[in-house]
C-alpha positions as CSV (number, residue, x, y, z in Angstrom):
1,M,140.0,129.0,108.2
2,S,137.9,129.5,105.1
3,D,134.2,128.5,104.7
4,N,135.2,125.7,102.3
5,D,137.8,124.3,104.9
6,Q,134.9,124.3,107.6
7,L,132.5,122.7,105.2
8,K,134.8,120.0,103.9
9,P,134.6,117.6,106.9
10,H,130.8,117.6,106.8
11,R,130.8,117.0,103.0
12,D,133.2,114.3,103.2
13,A,131.1,112.7,106.0
14,I,128.0,113.0,103.9
15,D,129.8,111.3,101.0
16,N,130.7,108.4,103.0
17,I,127.2,108.1,104.4
18,D,125.8,108.3,101.0
19,E,128.1,105.3,99.9
20,T,126.9,103.3,102.9
21,V,123.2,104.1,102.3
22,L,123.6,103.1,98.5
23,R,125.1,99.8,99.5
24,L,122.5,99.1,102.1
25,L,119.7,100.0,99.7
26,N,120.9,97.5,97.1
27,E,121.4,94.9,99.9
28,R,117.8,95.5,100.9
29,A,116.6,95.2,97.3
30,S,118.5,91.9,96.9
31,H,116.7,90.5,100.0
32,A,113.3,91.8,98.5
33,H,114.2,90.0,95.3
34,A,114.9,86.7,97.2
35,I,111.6,87.0,99.0
36,G,109.9,87.5,95.7
37,E,111.3,84.3,94.3
38,L,110.3,82.4,97.5
39,K,106.7,83.7,97.2
40,G,106.4,82.6,93.7
41,T,102.9,83.4,92.4
42,K,101.7,84.7,95.8
43,A,100.9,88.3,96.3
44,V,104.1,90.4,96.4
45,Y,102.5,93.3,98.2
46,R,101.6,92.7,102.0
47,P,99.9,95.8,103.4
48,E,100.3,94.6,106.9
49,R,104.1,94.1,106.6
50,E,104.5,97.5,105.1
51,A,102.4,99.1,107.9
52,A,104.5,97.3,110.5
53,V,107.7,98.5,108.8
54,L,106.6,102.1,108.9
55,Q,105.3,102.0,112.4
56,R,108.7,100.5,113.5
57,I,110.7,103.0,111.7
58,Q,108.7,106.0,113.1
59,A,109.0,104.5,116.7
60,L,112.9,104.2,116.2
61,N,113.1,107.8,114.7
62,Q,115.0,110.3,116.9
63,G,115.1,113.2,114.4
64,P,115.9,115.7,113.2
65,L,113.8,114.3,110.4
66,P,110.1,114.4,111.4
67,D,108.2,111.1,111.4
68,E,106.1,112.1,108.4
69,A,109.3,112.6,106.3
70,V,110.8,109.3,107.5
71,A,107.6,107.4,106.6
72,R,107.6,109.1,103.1
73,L,111.3,108.1,102.5
74,F,110.8,104.6,103.6
75,R,107.6,104.2,101.6
76,E,109.7,105.1,98.5
77,V,112.4,102.6,99.5
78,M,109.8,99.9,99.9
79,S,108.2,100.8,96.6
80,E,111.4,100.5,94.7
81,C,112.3,97.3,96.4
82,L,108.9,95.9,95.6
83,A,109.3,96.9,91.9
84,V,112.4,94.6,91.9
85,E,109.9,91.7,92.4
86,R,107.2,93.1,90.2
87,P,105.9,96.7,89.8
88,L,102.3,97.1,91.0
89,S,99.6,98.5,88.8
90,I,97.2,100.9,90.6
91,T,94.0,102.4,89.1
92,Y,92.7,105.8,90.1
93,L,90.2,108.4,88.9
94,G,92.0,110.4,86.3
95,P,93.2,112.3,84.5
96,Q,96.8,112.7,85.7
97,G,97.2,115.3,88.4
98,T,94.1,114.4,90.6
99,F,94.3,114.1,94.3
100,T,93.5,110.4,94.0
101,E,96.7,110.0,92.0
102,Q,98.5,111.7,94.9
103,A,96.9,109.4,97.3
104,A,98.0,106.3,95.2
105,I,101.6,107.5,95.1
106,K,101.5,108.3,98.7
107,H,100.5,104.8,99.6
108,F,102.4,102.8,96.9
109,G,105.4,105.1,96.0
110,H,106.5,106.4,92.7
111,A,107.8,102.9,91.4
112,A,104.2,101.7,91.2
113,H,102.5,102.0,87.7
114,T,99.5,104.4,88.2
115,L,96.7,103.9,85.7
116,P,94.2,106.8,85.2
117,C,90.6,105.8,84.5
118,I,87.7,107.9,83.3
119,S,85.4,106.9,86.2
120,I,85.5,105.2,89.5
121,D,83.4,102.4,88.0
122,E,86.2,101.7,85.5
123,C,88.8,101.8,88.2
124,F,86.9,99.0,90.0
125,R,86.4,97.0,86.8
126,Q,90.1,96.9,85.9
127,V,90.9,95.4,89.3
128,E,88.0,93.0,89.4
129,A,89.0,91.7,85.9
130,R,92.7,91.5,87.3
131,Q,93.9,93.9,84.6
132,A,95.4,95.9,87.5
133,D,96.4,95.0,91.0
134,Y,94.7,97.7,93.2
135,V,92.3,100.6,93.0
136,V,92.6,103.6,95.2
137,A,89.1,105.1,95.6
138,P,88.0,108.3,97.6
139,V,85.3,107.4,100.2
140,E,84.9,110.6,102.3
141,N,86.0,114.2,102.9
142,S,86.1,115.9,106.2
143,T,84.3,118.9,104.8
144,E,81.8,117.5,102.2
145,G,81.1,114.0,103.5
146,S,81.1,110.8,101.6
147,V,81.7,110.1,98.0
148,G,78.5,108.5,97.0
149,R,79.6,106.6,93.9
150,S,82.4,104.9,95.8
151,L,80.1,103.8,98.5
152,D,77.5,102.4,95.9
153,L,80.3,100.3,94.3
154,L,81.5,99.0,97.6
155,V,78.1,97.3,98.0
156,S,78.4,95.2,94.8
157,T,82.2,94.7,94.3
158,S,84.0,91.5,94.9
159,L,87.1,93.5,95.9
160,T,88.3,93.6,99.4
161,A,89.7,96.6,101.3
162,C,93.3,96.1,102.3
163,G,94.5,99.6,103.1
164,E,93.5,103.3,103.7
165,V,95.1,106.5,102.7
166,V,94.5,109.9,104.5
167,L,95.5,112.9,102.4
168,R,95.4,116.6,103.4
169,I,93.8,118.5,100.5
170,H,95.1,121.9,99.5
171,H,93.3,123.7,96.7
172,H,95.0,126.4,94.6
173,L,93.4,128.8,92.1
174,L,95.3,128.2,88.9
175,R,95.4,130.0,85.5
176,R,97.4,130.4,82.3
177,V,98.2,134.0,83.0
178,S,99.5,135.3,86.4
179,H,96.7,137.7,87.4
180,V,93.0,137.5,88.4
181,A,91.7,140.2,86.0
182,N,89.0,139.2,83.6
183,I,88.4,135.7,84.9
184,R,85.1,134.6,83.5
185,K,84.7,131.1,84.8
186,V,86.2,128.7,87.4
187,Y,86.4,125.0,86.6
188,A,86.6,122.4,89.4
189,H,85.1,119.2,90.7
190,A,81.8,119.8,92.6
191,Q,83.3,118.9,95.9
192,A,86.3,121.3,95.3
193,L,83.8,124.1,94.5
194,A,82.0,123.4,97.7
195,Q,85.2,123.2,99.8
196,C,86.2,126.6,98.4
197,H,82.8,128.3,98.4
198,E,83.5,131.1,100.9
199,W,86.9,132.0,99.5
200,L,85.4,132.2,95.9
201,S,82.6,134.4,97.2
202,K,84.9,136.8,98.9
203,N,87.6,137.0,96.3
204,L,85.9,136.7,92.9
205,P,83.1,138.7,91.3
206,N,79.6,137.3,91.6
207,D,79.4,137.0,87.9
208,V,82.3,134.5,87.5
209,A,80.7,131.2,86.6
210,R,81.5,128.2,88.7
211,I,81.5,125.1,86.4
212,S,81.6,121.5,87.8
213,V,83.7,119.0,85.9
214,A,84.7,115.3,86.3
215,S,87.9,116.1,88.4
216,N,90.2,118.9,89.3
217,A,92.8,117.7,86.9
218,E,90.3,118.0,84.2
219,A,89.6,121.6,85.4
220,A,93.3,122.4,85.2
221,R,93.4,120.9,81.6
222,L,90.4,123.1,80.5
223,A,92.0,126.2,82.1
224,S,95.3,125.6,80.3
225,E,93.3,126.0,77.0
226,D,91.4,129.2,77.9
227,E,92.8,132.4,79.2
228,S,89.4,133.5,80.5
229,A,89.2,130.6,82.8
230,A,90.7,129.5,86.1
231,A,90.7,126.2,87.8
232,I,90.8,124.9,91.4
233,A,93.4,122.0,91.5
234,S,96.5,120.8,93.1
235,Q,100.1,121.9,92.8
236,T,100.7,118.7,90.8
237,A,98.1,119.7,88.3
238,A,99.6,123.2,88.1
239,E,102.9,121.7,87.2
240,R,101.6,119.3,84.7
241,Y,99.4,121.8,82.8
242,Q,102.0,124.7,83.3
243,L,99.5,126.9,85.2
244,S,100.3,129.9,87.5
245,A,99.0,129.8,91.1
246,L,97.0,133.0,91.7
247,A,96.2,131.9,95.3
248,N,97.3,129.1,97.4
249,N,95.4,126.9,100.0
250,I,92.0,128.5,99.2
251,E,90.0,125.7,101.0
252,D,87.6,127.1,103.5
253,E,88.5,124.5,106.1
254,P,92.3,124.4,106.8
255,N,92.2,120.8,108.0
256,N,90.4,119.6,104.8
257,T,91.3,115.9,104.5
258,T,90.1,113.1,102.2
259,R,90.1,109.4,103.1
260,F,90.7,106.8,100.5
261,L,90.4,103.0,100.5
262,V,92.8,100.6,98.8
263,L,91.0,97.6,97.4
264,G,92.3,94.5,95.7
265,N,91.8,90.7,95.5
266,Q,93.5,89.7,98.8
267,N,92.9,89.7,102.4
268,T,95.1,91.3,105.0
269,S,96.3,89.9,108.3
270,A,96.1,91.7,111.6
271,T,98.7,94.3,112.7
272,G,97.4,95.4,116.1
273,R,96.4,98.8,114.6
274,D,93.6,97.9,112.2
275,K,90.2,99.1,111.1
276,T,87.3,97.1,109.8
277,S,84.7,98.2,107.3
278,L,81.3,96.7,106.9
279,I,78.0,97.3,105.1
280,V,74.8,96.2,106.8
281,S,71.1,96.6,106.4
282,A,68.4,96.3,109.0
283,P,65.3,94.1,108.8
284,N,62.1,96.1,108.3
285,K,60.8,96.3,111.8
286,A,60.8,98.7,114.8
287,G,64.0,99.1,116.6
288,A,66.0,97.3,113.9
289,V,68.7,100.1,113.6
290,H,69.2,100.1,117.3
291,G,69.7,96.3,117.2
292,L,72.4,96.8,114.6
293,L,74.5,98.7,117.1
294,K,74.1,96.5,120.1
295,P,76.6,93.9,119.2
296,F,79.4,96.4,119.1
297,S,78.6,97.9,122.5
298,N,77.9,94.4,124.0
299,H,81.5,93.3,123.0
300,G,83.2,96.6,123.6
301,V,84.1,97.3,120.0
302,S,84.7,101.0,119.2
303,M,82.8,102.3,116.2
304,T,84.3,105.2,114.2
305,K,81.8,105.6,111.5
306,L,78.1,105.0,110.9
307,E,76.4,106.3,107.8
308,S,73.2,105.4,105.9
309,R,72.7,105.5,102.2
310,P,69.6,104.6,100.2
311,S,69.6,101.0,99.0
312,R,68.9,100.1,95.4
313,A,66.9,97.1,96.6
314,G,63.7,99.0,97.4
315,L,62.1,102.4,98.0
316,W,63.0,103.9,101.4
317,E,65.3,101.2,102.2
318,Y,68.8,101.9,103.4
319,V,72.2,100.3,103.9
320,F,74.6,101.4,106.6
321,F,78.3,101.8,106.2
322,I,80.2,101.1,109.5
323,D,83.8,101.4,110.5
324,I,85.0,99.7,113.6
325,E,88.5,99.6,115.3
326,G,90.2,96.2,115.1
327,H,90.5,93.3,112.7
328,H,87.8,90.8,111.8
329,Q,90.2,88.0,113.0
330,D,90.2,89.5,116.6
331,K,88.1,87.5,118.9
332,T,86.0,90.3,120.1
333,I,85.3,91.4,116.6
334,Q,84.4,87.9,115.6
335,A,82.0,87.7,118.5
336,A,80.4,91.0,117.5
337,L,80.1,90.1,113.9
338,K,78.4,86.8,114.7
339,E,75.8,88.5,116.8
340,L,75.5,91.2,114.1
341,S,74.7,88.6,111.5
342,E,71.8,87.2,113.6
343,R,70.3,90.6,113.9
344,A,70.9,92.2,110.4
345,A,69.2,91.4,107.1
346,F,72.4,91.7,105.3
347,V,76.1,91.9,106.4
348,K,79.1,92.4,104.0
349,L,82.6,92.7,105.2
350,I,84.4,95.2,103.0
351,G,87.7,94.3,104.6
352,S,90.1,94.8,107.5
353,Y,93.2,96.7,106.9
354,P,96.0,98.6,108.7
355,T,95.1,102.1,109.9
356,A,96.6,104.8,107.6
357,V,100.1,106.0,108.5
358,L,99.9,109.9,108.4
């Protein structure tokens, strides 16, 4: 029996499966369209519903596709079905090719309209003015810590956190030509330069200038115009600006990960696997910071993040960014927040949202 004879039954089966998948996808899209008509002017995107779908699909998955691949496929299916109702518009720190764009696509799929902005401030303003639906903003990196400008904007914005994205960050050394000889400068975002500091020190001459720019995608653009320059950026940026990868995965920390918040003008219902983000400030008296933590321990609430940042209200005054497990509608969280409001000088609920699906 020839190879073609052995392959034919499998190929025929795949063709039949493809026809069934196509029919079911369009059937799913029809139901999504009907739901959109029933919603009318209400929000078409429900983060808690999408999180529940992905959690359910991963629980049902028996392979051989890994859970991460299954989640990625179904995210795209939901993205296309949502676009049948109305494509979402998502702002992110541009230009095209940034890790923030990757995070936006990971969370909303390719059917969403991603809108690059020149600053994080502009990203927020577009959504606050309802010129866009959501902003995806970086808030912290596992190696370099928090993104200060995003945290500052969270204090004053009217937007509500309704989702989070966790993205593994892989940096590549990119250049117009495919060799490392005669590199005179390396462009990158300041955090990327820090995340690749050891690799750069070991593999490039000391006299190679390290130049901080607004984003890694901007670094790639600059490198595409200068043969003496290289850039630290993503594979997406390499493809967009037609650059060669001289070295891959040059980040010093192999588990380098960035966390992003999704913010919009809507609240999110509880899913059972949620996180709540808060901003609080302590009254100016002894033991006040300790008092901020007591409500969580008193009510058995698990805290996953506590970080201070200078307040703009006065010299040497600080606000505290807190993440806790659970949803603000949960009874234990409600009790803890009530007690916290009695102890703190200021409390702001950034939002409750489904925990990121990896």
